[in-house]
N, C-alpha and C positions, 0 to 999 in steps of 0.2 A: 222582525225581520226589516231589512234594509230594501228599499227599491232602488233598483239600480236604471237609469236611465240607459235606453237602447237607441241606438241610431242603424236605421235599416236604409243602405243604397242600393237601389234595382237599378240594374242595366235591362235598357228595351231593346228588343229586336224583334225580326218577324213572327220568329218561330218560337222564343224562349224569352224568359224573364230570367236572370240571373242574380241572385238574393245574397246580401252580405249582412251578415248581423255586428254589429260592434257594441261592446265591447268582448263578446264572448267567442267571438270569430268564427261563428257558424256561416258558413257558405252553401248555398243549393242552388238549384234550375228547378222551376216548373215551366210546363208550355204557356204560350202564349194564347191562349183561350179559355172559354169559361171554366173547363173543371181546373185548369192549371190556377187561374184568377181565384177560385173561390178556395184550393189548398192552399195557397198564400192567405187569403182572410182568415180563414179557420186557425192557423199556426199562429197570425199574429194576434188573434183577438183573445187568446189566452194570456197575453199581456197588458195590462194597464196605461202604462206609461211609454209613450211612444215617441220620437221624432224620426219622421221618414222624409229620405229626399230620394226622389224619383229623378234619374239622370235621363234626360230626352236632347236626343241631338245636341251633346256635351255640355248642357244648361242644365243644373242645378235649381230645383223647385223646390220649395219645404211646404209640405202640404199640412 
């Protein structure tokens, strides 16, 4: 099985985290609180190779 590099973009706002996963084009939203962040971490801990881009105030930061 070939590993596929994924890019995860997270748009942060007060109430929501909007998430877009490329190249699989998975798009979803979680609440910006402890339960939403937990859901996000559980979702992405299943993948071994991640490159995460978090967008905060129009600035991209590679984590």
